C-alpha positions, 0 to 999 in steps of 0.5 A, a space after each residue: 260528346 260531354 260526359 254526364 256525372 250524377 247521382 244515380 239507383 240502380 233499379 235493374 239489368 240485363 244481359 246484352 250481348 255475351 260480354 254487357 249489360 243494359 243497366 236502368 238508373 233513376 238519377 233526381 235531375 234527367 229521371 230514368 235513363 237506360 245505357 250500355 255499361 260493355 263488358 260488365 259482364 266480364 269476371 275481371 270488369 273493375 268500372 262496374 263491380 259492385 254496383 249494378 245491384 239492384 237499388 245500390 245508391 250509386 255514382 255514374 258517368 256516362 254520356 249521350 249521343 241526340 237521338 239515342 236512346 241509349 247512354 254509353 256508362 263510363 263507369 258505376 262507383 257504389 255508394 251504398 248496397 241493400 246487401 248490406 242489410 243480410 237478413 233474408 226476408 228485408 233482401 225480397 224486398 230491394 226487387 218490389 221497391 226496384 220494380 215499384 220505382 222502375 214502373 213509375 218513374 218516366 225515361 228522362 222525366 227529373 222526379 227528385 222527391 221519388 228519387 229521395 223516396 227510394 234513396 232514403 227507403 234503400 238507406 234504411 234496408 240495412 236499419 232496424 226498422 221493421 221490413 212491413 211498416 217501410 214496405 208499407 210507407 214506401 206503397 203508400 208515398 208512390 201512390 201519392 207521388 204518383 196522384 193514386 192515393 185517395 183523400 184520408 181527410 174525409 169520406 168522398 161521398 158524405 165529407 165526414 172524417 172517417 176516423 174509425 176506419 173506411 174502404 178504399 174503393 177504387 174502382 170510384 176512385 176514393 175513401 168512403 167512411 163504413 155507412 156510405 161504402 156498404 160492403 164495396 171496397 177493401 175495409 180499412 181499419 182505424 188503425 190503419 188510418 191512423 198509420 197513414 195519417 202519421 205516416 203523411 207527415 213522418 220522415 222514413 228514419 223515425 218511423 221505429 216511432 210509428 205503429 203497424 198493428 198485424 192488421 193494419 199491415 194485412 189490410 193496408 199491403 191489399 188497398 196497396 196492391 189494388 192501387 198499383 195493380 190499377 195505375 200500372 194496369 198490371 200487377 207487379 210481378 215481385 210482389 206474386 213472389 212475396 206472396 208465394 213466399 210467405 204463403 209457402 214459409 220459404 226466406 224472403 
């Protein structure tokens, strides 16, 4: 069996037996894969040490057998860890971003743009870009890559550009200007729409130049949760955790 070597993002792990782990990881050329890391739970395991945390960028090697769903991991070498962020609030988003990637990536289906987005945002977690800005940007681009985000250039009903604000109506699948939407859907202010339009043409490492007022952040957070819930037909677990922490003031 040939050994395959690739860059990857770790999405999640779970226990297998007394000493092993199942590792879910995303690759640019072979999509999402699941593999067994033999002995990864042993304290002295060196082949996987420090490389199995969510959103860790790694170089790994594995081999697979025909008609087997699980591959066998040979080693995992960490390249960059989100744990370097050290900030509790920022670290709270690590599992959130990883869960979004896990839910949206398809098994064994290449998706290089999604991999590049996850890698770029993971690299910025330890930087200075405000986490809310990074989160709204990441959500927008994942939803856009999934074909879920409605067009921002024109009202889905009258065709006019909704520069003064509008509403996302997930049930009717589009963005409506204020005049057409009435009280249906979730409101997006002019500032929220401006952020999205700038995000559409801004690389993630340049987000410090894109403003996101608190009101626009709250509007986009609500709208994106609704779009993800509609697309995935469930609410993201990590999103519930983040909201609960925000309500109680617990460190994130």
